[in-house]
C-alpha positions in Angstrom: -18.5 -6.2 22.8 -16.0 -8.9 21.4 -17.7 -11.7 20.1 -16.0 -15.3 18.6 -17.1 -14.4 14.7 -15.3 -11.1 15.4 -13.5 -11.0 18.4 -13.2 -6.6 18.1 -14.4 -4.1 21.0 -14.4 -0.2 19.2 -13.1 1.7 22.4 -13.1 5.2 20.4 -13.6 6.8 16.9 -11.7 9.9 16.4 -10.4 12.6 14.0 -7.0 13.6 14.7 -5.9 16.8 12.6 -2.3 18.3 11.9 -0.9 19.7 15.1 -3.0 22.8 16.2 -1.1 26.3 16.8 1.0 25.8 14.1 0.7 28.2 10.6 0.9 25.3 8.6 -1.9 23.3 10.0 -4.0 26.8 8.8 -2.8 26.4 5.6 -5.0 25.1 2.7 -3.5 23.0 0.1 -4.4 21.8 -3.5 -2.7 19.6 -5.5 -3.5 18.2 -8.8 -3.4 14.8 -10.2 -0.6 13.5 -12.4 -0.9 11.2 -14.6 0.9 8.5 -12.9 -2.0 9.3 -10.1 -5.1 9.1 -12.3 -3.8 5.6 -13.3 -4.5 4.3 -9.9 -8.4 6.3 -9.5 -10.5 3.4 -9.9 -7.9 0.7 -8.1 -8.9 -0.4 -4.6 -7.3 1.6 -1.8 -4.2 0.2 -0.3 -4.5 -1.9 3.2 -1.2 -2.9 5.2 -1.0 -3.5 8.8 2.0 -3.4 11.5 2.0 -5.4 14.4 3.9 -4.7 17.7 4.5 -7.4 20.2 4.6 -5.6 24.0 4.0 -8.2 26.6 3.2 -5.3 29.1 0.9 -3.7 27.1 -2.0 -3.8 29.4 -5.5 -1.2 28.9 -4.6 0.7 31.3 -1.2 1.5 29.7 -2.4 1.5 26.5 -4.5 4.0 27.2 -2.4 6.7 29.5 1.0 5.9 27.4 1.1 4.3 24.0 -2.1 5.8 22.7 -1.6 9.2 23.4 1.9 9.4 22.1 0.7 7.5 18.9 -2.2 10.1 19.0 0.5 12.8 19.6 3.1 11.9 17.0 0.4 11.6 14.4 -0.8 15.1 14.6 2.7 16.0 14.1 3.4 13.9 11.8 0.3 15.2 9.8 1.5 18.9 9.8 4.2 17.5 7.0 1.8 15.4 5.1 -1.5 17.6 5.4 -2.8 16.0 2.1 -3.6 12.8 3.9 -5.3 14.3 6.3 -7.2 15.9 2.9 -9.3 14.4 0.5 -9.3 13.7 -3.3 -12.5 15.5 -4.3 -14.3 15.1 -8.0 -16.6 18.2 -7.9 -19.6 17.7 -10.6 -18.8 20.0 -13.7 -15.2 19.8 -12.9 -13.2 18.0 -15.5 -9.7 17.0 -13.3 -10.0 15.9 -9.6 -7.6 17.2 -7.1 -6.2 16.4 -3.8 -7.1 19.1 -1.1 -6.6 19.8 2.4 -8.3 23.1 4.7 -8.2 23.9 8.1 -10.9 21.6 8.9 -9.3 18.5 7.5 -8.6 15.4 9.8 -8.0 11.9 9.7 -10.2 9.5 10.6 -8.6 7.1 13.7 -10.2 4.4 15.1 -9.4 2.8 18.5 -10.2 -1.1 19.0 -9.5 -3.6 21.5 -9.3 -7.4 20.3 -9.4 -10.8 22.3 -8.0 -12.3 19.6 -4.2 -14.6 19.2 -2.3 -12.1 18.6 0.7 -14.7 18.6 -1.1 -16.3 15.4 -2.6 -13.2 13.9 1.2 -11.8 13.9 2.7 -15.1 12.3 3.6 -16.6 9.5 1.0 -20.1 9.4 -2.3 -20.1 7.3 -5.1 -17.2 8.5 -8.7 -16.3 7.5 -7.9 -13.1 5.5 -11.4 -11.4 7.4 -9.5 -12.2 10.9 -6.8 -9.2 9.6 -9.8 -7.1 7.5 -11.2 -6.5 11.4 -8.1 -4.9 11.8 -7.8 -2.6 8.8 -10.5 0.7 8.4 -12.6 1.9 5.6 -12.3 4.9 3.5 -14.9 7.2 3.4 -16.1 7.2 0.1 -19.3 9.1 -2.1 -18.9 9.7 -6.0 -17.6 13.0 -5.6 -15.1 12.6 -2.9 -12.7 9.9 -1.0 -10.8 10.2 1.9 -7.0 10.2 1.1 -6.2 7.8 4.3 -7.7 6.5 7.2 -6.1 4.2 10.6 -7.0 1.9 13.1 -4.8 1.3 16.2 -5.7 -2.2 17.9 -4.6 -3.2 21.3 -4.4 -7.3 22.1 -4.2 -6.7 25.8 -1.1 -8.2 27.3 0.3 -8.8 23.6 0.5 -6.2 22.0 -1.2 -3.8 19.5 -1.4 -3.4 15.7 -1.9 -0.6 13.3 -3.6 -0.4 10.1 -3.5 1.6 7.4 -5.6 2.2 4.3 -4.4 4.9 1.4 -6.2 6.1 -1.7 -4.3 4.9 -4.3 -4.7 7.5 -6.3 -3.3 9.9 -3.8 -0.2 7.9 -2.9 2.4 4.7 -4.0 3.6 2.5 -1.1 6.5 4.3 -1.4 4.9 7.7 0.4 2.6 5.3 2.9 6.0 3.8 4.3 7.6 7.4 4.6 4.5 8.6 6.2 4.6 5.7 8.4 8.6 6.1 9.4 7.7 9.6 9.7 5.1 9.0 12.0 7.5 6.8 13.7 10.0 9.2 13.9 8.2 11.6 15.7 6.9 9.2 17.9 10.5 8.3 19.2 11.0 12.2 20.2 8.2 13.5 21.9 10.3 14.7 25.2 12.4 16.2 22.3 11.6 20.3 22.3 10.0 21.1 18.9 11.2 17.6 17.3 11.7 18.1 13.7 11.3 15.5 10.7 14.1 14.1 8.9 15.3 15.9 5.5 14.9 12.5 3.4 11.6 12.0 5.5 10.1 15.4 4.8 7.8 15.1 1.5 8.5 16.9 -1.8 4.9 18.8 -3.0 5.9 20.6 -6.0 4.3 18.7 -9.1 6.0 20.7 -11.7 8.5 17.9 -11.4 6.0 15.5 -13.5 6.5 16.4 -17.2 3.5 15.7 -19.7 4.9 16.2 -22.9 2.4 14.1 -24.4 -1.0 14.5 -23.0 -0.9 11.2 -20.7 -2.8 12.4 -18.1 -5.5 12.9 -20.2 -5.7 9.8 -21.9 -5.2 7.8 -18.7 -8.1 10.4 -17.7 -10.7 9.0 -20.4 -9.7 5.8 -20.5 -10.4 4.2 -17.1 -13.3 6.8 -16.5 -15.1 3.6 -17.4 -12.2 1.0 -16.3 -13.0 -0.8 -13.4 -9.3 -1.9 -13.0 -9.6 -5.1 -10.0 -11.3 -7.6 -12.1 -8.0 -7.6 -14.7 -5.8 -8.3 -12.1 -6.7 -11.3 -10.1 -3.9 -13.9 -9.7 -3.7 -17.2 -8.9 0.0 -18.5 -8.4 1.2 -20.2 -11.8 1.9 -23.8 -11.1 -1.5 -23.8 -9.2 -4.0 -23.7 -13.0 -1.8 -26.6 -14.5 -3.3 -26.7 -18.1 -2.0 -25.5 -21.7 1.8 -25.2 -21.7 1.0 -22.3 -24.5 -1.8 -20.3 -22.9 -0.6 -17.0 -22.0 -0.4 -16.3 -18.5 0.2 -11.7 -17.9 2.4 -10.7 -15.6 2.1 -7.3 -14.2 5.1 -6.1 -11.8 5.4 -2.6 -10.3 8.1 0.2 -11.8 8.9 3.0 -9.8 9.8 5.8 -12.0 11.6 8.4 -9.6 15.1 7.6 -10.7 14.0 7.0 -14.0 12.2 10.4 -15.2 14.9 12.8 -16.8 15.8 15.1 -14.3 15.6 12.2 -11.6 12.4 12.9 -9.1 13.5 14.0 -5.6 13.4 10.8 -3.2 10.8 12.4 -1.6 8.7 13.4 -3.9 4.8 13.1 -2.8 2.3 11.0 -5.2 2.8 8.3 -7.5 5.2 7.2 -9.4 4.6 4.1 -10.1 3.3 2.3 -13.2 2.7 -1.5 -13.7 5.1 -2.9 -15.9 3.6 -6.0 -18.3 4.8 -9.2 -19.8 3.4 -11.8 -21.9 4.5 -15.2 -20.5 3.4 -18.7 -21.3 2.1 -20.7 -18.8 5.2 -23.6 -19.8 7.4 -20.9 -18.4 6.5 -21.1 -14.8 5.6 -25.0 -14.6 9.5 -25.4 -15.9 12.2 -26.6 -13.3 14.2 -23.5 -14.0 11.0 -21.3 -14.7 12.3 -18.8 -11.9 15.5 -18.5 -14.1 13.5 -18.6 -17.3 11.3 -15.3 -15.6 13.4 -13.4 -13.9 15.6 -13.1 -17.4 12.6 -12.2 -19.1 11.8 -9.1 -16.6 15.0 -8.0 -16.7 15.0 -7.8 -20.4 11.7 -5.5 -19.6 13.5 -3.5 -17.4 16.7 -3.1 -19.4 14.0 -2.1 -22.2 12.2 0.7 -19.9 15.4 2.1 -18.7 16.3 2.8 -22.6 12.6 4.4 -23.6 12.1 6.0 -20.3 8.2 6.3 -19.3 6.4 8.1 -22.6 7.5 5.8 -25.4 4.9 3.7 -26.2 2.8 4.5 -22.8 -0.3 4.9 -24.9 0.0 1.3 -26.1 1.0 0.3 -23.1 -2.4 1.5 -21.0 -4.1 -0.1 -24.1 -2.6 -3.4 -23.6 -3.4 -3.5 -19.9 -6.7 -2.4 -20.5 -7.5 -5.2 -23.0 -6.5 -8.2 -21.1 -9.4 -10.3 -22.0 -11.6 -10.6 -19.0 -11.1 -13.9 -16.6 -7.6 -14.3 -18.6 -5.4 -15.7 -16.0 -3.4 -13.0 -14.5 -0.3 -12.6 -12.0 0.2 -9.0 -10.2 3.0 -7.8 -7.5 2.0 -5.5 -4.5 4.9 -4.2 -2.3 8.6 -4.0 -2.8 11.6 -5.8 -1.0 12.9 -2.1 -1.1 10.4 -0.4 1.4 12.0 -1.6 4.3 8.4 -2.1 6.4 10.2 -3.5 9.2 11.9 -0.2 10.0 8.9 1.3 11.3 9.7 2.0 15.1 7.8 3.8 17.6 10.2 3.6 20.2 8.3 0.2 21.6 11.1 -2.2 19.2 10.6 -3.0 15.3 7.2 -4.4 13.3 6.7 -8.7 14.6 4.8 -8.8 11.0 3.3 -6.1 8.5 0.9 -7.8 6.1 -0.6 -6.1 2.9 -3.8 -7.2 3.6 -5.6 -5.1 0.5 -4.4 -8.3 -1.9 -7.5 -10.4 -0.3 -9.3 -8.1 -3.0 -6.8 -7.0 -6.0 -5.5 -10.6 -5.6 -2.1 -9.5 -6.2 0.9 -11.4 -4.3 2.6 -9.5 -1.6 6.4 -9.2 -1.4 8.2 -6.9 1.5 12.0 -7.6 3.1 11.9 -10.3 5.4 11.5 -8.8 9.2 15.0 -10.7 10.2 16.1 -9.0 6.9 17.5 -12.3 5.8 15.4 -12.8 2.7 11.8 -12.4 1.5 8.5 -12.7 2.8 6.1 -13.8 -0.1 2.0 -13.3 0.9 -0.6 -14.8 -1.2 -4.8 -15.1 -0.8 -6.1 -18.2 -1.9 -9.4 -20.6 -1.6 -9.0 -23.6 1.0 -8.4 -25.7 -2.0 -5.8 -24.0 -4.0 -4.2 -22.9 -0.7 -3.3 -26.7 0.3 -2.2 -27.2 -3.4 -0.2 -24.7 -3.2 1.3 -25.9 -0.1 2.0 -29.2 -1.7 3.8 -27.4 -4.7 6.3 -24.9 -2.6 7.3 -27.4 -0.4 7.8 -29.7 -3.5 9.7 -26.8 -5.1 11.8 -26.4 -1.8 12.9 -30.0 -1.6 13.8 -30.2 -5.2 
């Protein structure tokens, strides 16, 4: 039963497989990791939450209409995204992990009902992070394997529903995760048509041969990350909260998508990771200056220009070394998400999301970025302690007023 501390009632736990009676669903698939994938092996799963407002979402309507459509279209979408129904495996005595799918594989789906206030959870006010964590599923993991993806659909009776998606970062990046959600949503809107097909721009491209590795970055990344625990280096805190000496160095990390920066460029629908962190060491005083945004933007712009000139390979080993040798406990700012994913375009036929959150920033400490729901700006998400959040509110409001 739902309780005040955990207002969640589990309705069903099931596995959704790629649609049966298809030659695709009976096909085994194995994908090697690239050096882009290997970089993310030790990072926590990415958890994103989509809220959909629907006032007539009674339990009966949910069970008879909404849930069957979501399950059926999910099964159809998985036909195109077989690795997401599979797993990341690293068997003993095998030097390289692989992503694999066999016909018995399926995605774990948890269906629940919540008595929580949908409008508050999907609003812009401050919330406790455990309130959102109830709505996201855990990945099944062991020493030798991990699920690629897990899903949770939660009904808020007469208010709406949410979809929580958790993905292994070594399998896909945010670009692909968003394309999968759009594929699932698109097929959900086409269930009334006979043999609905997926749009070409949403159909994943699996050929790993397009990722060249002339300098052996795969083995370099794999060797170095065997002893790396990732997240402890990437704990963030907005700049002006920390104060302290202006000469103190701040490690600023931001995701760089290399799809269009490879030679030749990768297909836009490439399945896998093609993201690597850009890194800038910035003095604390730059964040605290009145025109700090301009200063930092200029520094990042210069770094992007340098990346455009050098590409992914030149200096990659040195960049990895710099990322791994950041002093433990040093202040770090990192970014999750992107304002280019159009996450608010994921419409299953009941309207655009009311709110989209990256829940996993409560574990990584990253600052979440997305385009705003109305398309007129950006959304920024941060997770802080109570005292830090109060200070952040004061600093943020003061900044807007000035």
